[in-house]
C-alpha positions in Angstrom: 122.4 100.6 101.0 124.8 99.3 98.3 124.4 95.6 97.3 127.5 93.4 97.1 128.5 92.9 93.5 128.5 89.4 92.1 128.9 88.0 88.6 126.8 84.9 89.5 123.1 84.6 88.8 122.3 84.6 92.5 119.8 86.9 94.1 121.1 89.9 96.0 122.0 89.1 99.6 119.4 91.6 100.9 116.6 89.6 99.4 117.9 86.3 100.8 118.2 87.9 104.3 114.7 89.2 104.0 113.3 85.8 103.1 115.1 84.0 105.9 113.6 86.5 108.4 110.1 86.0 107.0 110.4 82.2 107.2 111.6 82.4 110.8 108.8 84.8 111.9 106.2 82.7 110.2 107.4 79.4 111.7 107.6 80.9 115.2 104.2 82.5 114.9 102.6 79.3 113.7 104.2 77.2 116.5 103.2 79.8 119.1 99.7 80.0 117.7 99.1 76.3 117.7 100.4 75.8 121.2 98.6 79.0 122.4 95.3 77.9 121.1 95.6 74.3 122.2 96.6 75.1 125.8 95.4 78.6 126.5 92.6 79.2 124.0 94.0 82.7 123.5 92.9 82.8 119.9 89.3 83.2 119.1 86.9 84.4 116.3 89.1 85.2 113.3 92.1 83.2 114.3 93.5 80.8 111.8 93.9 78.3 114.6 90.3 78.2 115.6 88.5 74.9 115.1 84.9 76.4 115.4 82.9 76.1 112.2 81.8 79.8 112.3 85.5 80.9 112.3 86.8 78.8 109.4 85.8 80.2 106.0 83.5 82.6 107.8 83.4 85.3 105.1 82.3 82.8 102.5 79.4 81.3 104.4 78.4 84.5 106.3 75.7 85.5 103.8 74.7 82.0 102.6 71.3 82.1 104.3 70.7 85.7 103.3 71.0 84.9 99.6 67.8 82.8 99.8 66.1 86.3 99.7 68.1 87.4 96.6 66.2 89.6 94.1 63.7 90.6 96.8 63.4 93.7 98.9 63.8 91.5 102.0 67.4 90.9 101.0 68.2 94.5 102.1 65.9 94.5 105.2 67.5 91.5 107.0 69.1 92.2 110.3 72.3 90.8 108.9 72.5 93.3 106.1 74.8 92.8 103.1 77.7 95.1 103.7 79.3 95.3 100.2 78.4 97.1 97.0 76.0 95.3 94.6 78.7 93.9 92.3 80.0 91.9 95.3 76.5 90.5 95.7 76.6 89.3 92.1 79.9 87.5 92.8 78.4 85.8 95.9 75.3 84.8 94.0 77.4 83.1 91.4 79.5 81.3 94.0 76.5 80.1 96.0 75.0 78.7 92.7 77.9 76.4 92.2 76.4 73.6 94.3 77.9 71.7 97.2 81.5 72.1 95.9 81.2 75.9 95.9 83.8 76.5 98.6 86.3 74.0 97.1 85.9 75.7 93.7 86.6 79.1 95.2 89.6 78.0 97.3 91.0 76.2 94.2 90.7 79.5 92.3 92.4 81.4 95.1 95.4 79.0 95.3 95.7 78.8 91.5 95.7 82.6 91.4 98.6 82.6 93.9 100.5 80.0 92.0 100.1 81.8 88.7 101.2 85.1 90.3 104.2 83.2 91.8 105.1 81.8 88.4 105.0 85.2 86.7 107.3 86.6 89.4 109.6 83.6 89.0 109.7 84.1 85.2 110.4 87.8 85.7 113.4 87.0 88.0 114.8 84.5 85.5 114.5 87.0 82.7 116.3 89.6 84.9 119.3 87.2 85.0 118.6 85.1 88.1 119.3 81.4 88.0 116.0 79.4 87.8 116.9 77.3 90.9 117.5 80.4 93.0 114.4 82.2 91.7 112.3 79.2 92.4 113.5 78.9 96.0 112.9 82.6 96.6 109.3 82.6 95.1 108.4 79.4 96.9 109.6 80.9 100.2 107.6 84.0 99.6 104.4 82.0 99.0 104.9 79.6 101.9 105.5 82.4 104.4 102.7 84.6 103.1 100.3 85.5 106.0 97.9 87.4 103.7 97.5 84.4 101.5 96.9 82.1 104.5 94.4 84.5 105.9 92.4 85.1 102.7 92.1 81.3 102.3 91.1 80.8 105.9 88.4 83.5 105.6 87.6 82.5 102.0 87.1 86.2 101.3 86.4 87.5 97.8 89.3 89.9 98.0 91.1 87.6 95.5 88.8 88.7 92.8 89.8 92.4 93.4 93.5 91.3 93.6 93.2 89.7 90.1 91.6 92.8 88.6 94.0 95.2 90.2 97.1 93.2 89.3 96.0 92.8 85.7 95.2 96.5 85.6 98.7 97.4 86.8 100.2 95.0 84.2 98.1 96.7 81.5 99.4 100.1 82.7 103.0 99.0 82.6 102.4 97.6 79.0 101.1 101.1 78.0 97.5 99.9 77.7 95.8 102.6 79.8 92.2 102.0 78.5 92.4 98.3 79.5 93.8 99.3 82.8 91.0 101.8 83.3 88.3 99.1 82.7 90.0 96.7 85.1 90.4 99.4 87.8 86.8 100.4 87.4 85.5 96.9 87.8 87.7 96.3 90.9 86.5 99.6 92.4 82.8 98.6 92.0 83.2 95.5 94.1 84.6 97.1 97.3 84.9 100.9 96.4 88.4 101.5 97.8 90.2 100.3 94.6 88.9 103.5 93.0 92.2 104.9 94.2 93.9 102.9 91.4 92.6 105.5 89.0 95.1 107.9 90.4 97.7 106.0 88.6 96.1 107.1 85.3 95.5 110.7 86.5 99.1 111.1 87.5 100.2 110.2 84.0 97.8 112.8 82.5 95.7 109.9 80.9 92.4 111.9 81.3 90.4 109.8 78.8 91.4 106.6 80.5 90.6 108.1 83.9 87.2 109.1 82.7 86.6 105.6 81.2 87.5 104.0 84.6 84.9 106.2 86.3 82.3 105.3 83.6 83.0 101.5 84.0 82.7 101.9 87.8 79.3 103.6 87.5 78.0 101.2 84.9 79.1 98.2 86.9 77.2 99.5 89.9 74.1 100.4 87.8 74.0 97.0 86.1 74.4 95.3 89.5 71.6 97.3 91.1 69.4 96.2 88.2 70.4 92.6 88.5 70.2 92.4 92.3 66.8 94.2 92.3 64.0 94.0 92.7 64.4 97.6 91.5 67.4 99.8 91.0 66.2 102.3 93.6 65.7 99.6 96.3 69.1 98.0 95.5 70.8 101.4 95.7 69.3 102.4 99.0 69.8 98.9 100.4 73.4 98.9 99.4 74.1 102.3 101.0 72.3 101.2 104.2 74.4 98.0 104.3 77.7 99.8 103.9 76.9 102.5 106.4 75.7 99.9 108.8 79.0 98.0 108.5 81.0 101.1 109.1 78.9 102.0 112.1 79.3 98.5 113.6 83.0 97.9 112.9 84.6 101.2 112.3 82.9 103.1 115.1 83.5 100.4 117.7 86.5 98.5 118.9 86.1 94.7 118.8 89.3 93.3 120.3 89.0 90.0 118.3 88.6 92.0 115.1 91.4 94.5 115.8 94.0 91.7 115.9 93.7 91.4 112.1 92.7 95.0 111.3 95.7 97.0 110.1 93.9 100.2 109.0 95.3 103.5 110.4 91.9 104.0 112.2 92.2 100.6 113.9 95.6 101.5 115.2 94.2 104.6 116.8 91.3 102.6 118.2 93.8 100.1 119.7 95.5 102.9 121.6 92.4 104.4 122.9 90.6 101.2 123.7 93.2 100.0 126.2 91.4 99.2 129.4 92.8 102.1 131.4 91.5 104.7 128.9 88.0 103.1 128.7 87.0 104.3 125.2 84.4 102.2 123.4 82.5 104.5 121.0 84.5 106.0 118.1 81.7 107.4 116.0 83.0 111.0 116.1 86.5 109.8 115.4 85.4 107.8 112.4 83.5 110.8 111.0 86.6 113.0 111.3 89.0 110.3 110.2 87.5 109.5 106.8 87.6 113.0 105.2 90.9 113.9 106.8 92.6 110.7 105.6 91.2 111.3 102.1 92.4 114.9 101.9 95.8 114.1 103.3 96.4 111.3 100.9 95.3 113.4 97.9 97.6 116.3 98.9 100.5 114.0 99.4 99.9 112.3 96.0 99.5 115.4 93.9 102.3 117.4 95.7 104.9 114.7 95.9 104.1 111.1 94.9 103.0 111.7 91.3 106.5 113.0 90.5 108.2 109.8 91.8 109.0 106.6 89.8 106.2 104.2 88.9 107.1 101.7 91.6 106.7 104.5 94.2 103.3 105.5 92.8 102.0 102.0 92.7 103.1 101.3 96.2 101.6 104.5 97.5 98.2 103.7 95.9 98.3 100.2 97.3 99.1 101.4 100.8 96.3 103.9 100.7 94.0 101.0 99.5 94.8 98.8 102.4 95.4 101.3 105.2 93.1 104.3 104.7 89.7 102.5 104.8 88.2 102.6 108.3 88.3 98.8 108.4 90.9 96.7 106.6 91.7 93.2 107.5 95.0 91.4 106.7 93.8 89.6 103.6 93.9 93.0 101.8 97.7 92.9 102.2 97.9 90.6 99.1 97.7 93.8 97.1 101.2 94.7 98.3 102.8 91.8 96.5 102.8 93.6 93.1 104.8 96.6 94.3 107.0 94.3 96.3 107.8 92.4 93.1 108.6 95.6 91.3 111.0 96.7 94.1 112.6 93.2 94.2 113.3 93.4 90.4 114.7 96.9 90.9 117.1 95.5 93.6 118.3 92.9 91.1 118.9 95.5 88.5 120.8 97.7 90.9 123.1 94.9 91.8 123.7 94.0 88.2 124.3 97.6 87.2 126.5 98.3 90.2 124.3 101.1 91.5 122.6 101.6 94.9 119.0 101.7 96.0 118.6 104.1 98.9 116.3 103.0 101.8 116.3 99.4 100.8 116.8 97.8 104.3 114.0 99.6 106.1 111.7 99.1 103.1 112.3 95.3 103.3 111.9 95.3 107.1 108.4 96.8 106.6 107.5 94.2 104.0 108.7 91.5 106.4 106.2 92.7 109.1 103.4 93.0 106.6 103.8 89.6 105.0 104.1 87.6 108.3 101.8 87.2 111.3 102.6 88.7 114.7 99.7 87.3 116.6 102.1 86.3 119.4 102.3 89.9 120.5 100.0 91.1 123.3 99.5 94.1 125.5 96.7 94.0 128.1 95.1 91.1 126.3 95.0 93.1 123.1 96.6 91.5 120.0 99.2 93.9 118.5 99.4 92.2 115.1 97.1 94.8 113.4 98.7 97.8 115.1 102.2 96.7 114.2 101.2 96.3 110.6 99.6 99.8 110.6 102.9 101.2 111.9 104.8 99.3 109.2 102.4 100.7 106.5 102.9 104.2 107.9 106.7 103.8 107.8 106.6 102.4 104.3 104.5 105.4 103.3 107.2 107.7 104.6 110.0 105.7 103.0 108.4 105.7 99.5 107.9 109.5 99.7 111.6 110.0 100.8 113.4 107.5 98.5 112.7 107.0 94.7 112.8 103.2 94.0 115.0 103.5 91.0 118.7 102.9 90.2 120.0 104.6 87.1 116.7 104.9 85.2 113.2 103.7 85.9 112.5 101.6 82.9 115.2 98.9 83.0 114.1 97.8 86.4 110.6 97.1 85.1 111.5 95.4 81.8 111.4 91.9 83.2 108.0 92.5 84.9 106.5 94.1 81.8 107.4 91.2 79.5 106.0 88.6 81.9 
């Protein structure tokens, strides 16, 4: 689509239209959710409208009692096993040691992180030639209508720590600092494993030494964490593996309707289809065992045969989509990782408008982002929330679009100059 040309410092009209749609969807969803929960109690468990203590900030407090057994073998033998790699246990241990204000401190950190990211995006738009008032309104609208940000705060999940590391790593990569990017990517991967895909960004640019450094940092971070969590490295290693496999067996191999409403993984979309009451499926163990290797092989082939030859914005978006869609379980707070590639594409749109060039596939790409950044918990089918399924479809469409259309105008670098200098 070709943007209308303007000599003013206004944002392209496509971005304004996108923001208005996001605000309307968010407002309607919030209103529907509040009324639906108040009068029908249709939202339970992980709903942001729930008033039950176990639902609000549930991810933060979930392991609070378990950590009384920290540094002991019993920590890994509890019925409620810790389901993350050992570096995540270190983060939880630090948070739980902050005293009675631990939750407030972490939520403050989360909100400050979002504000800093918003400010950097604002500054990038201004440096790209957009008037500060217009850029400020746009960034504020993006933040206020952000469902992933609301959800990560409501759950108080530690995903924000991974977002910080991944975003800083991408910044380092754009600034031609691959070794720093490798260290940040390796640390992020050690916390929840799936960010290991970020190292593909180094491999695609033939940065072999940086790629090897990222793997080394990943391994050393795990090793140090096993030693710290204890009581021995061997016990921590086997306990971690048992916790992760137990989590996959409980959540990936079964279909919990209250969890599927906020699970946008490709596997969750498949489970949503087969778990409809008329089909009667409940155990997806075999499907999970088939899905994981097939998804990994398919993504690897697509990356090395096609994506690695596309512009940097395409590569970053591809890796981020794989991070949030390929894992067997992926809740909506992981969608915060898509804001970095969205910012790169938005800056590319601004550059295209100013240079009087076109950006193919823009409208459907923005439509996908609108679905991903807003809640659709008002959609039901046979009592099944379709929010997660719709987002999985949007991720699949976005994947096809980035493979089909290079996100670049005349050249790749001018579109990224504003972001790189932020």
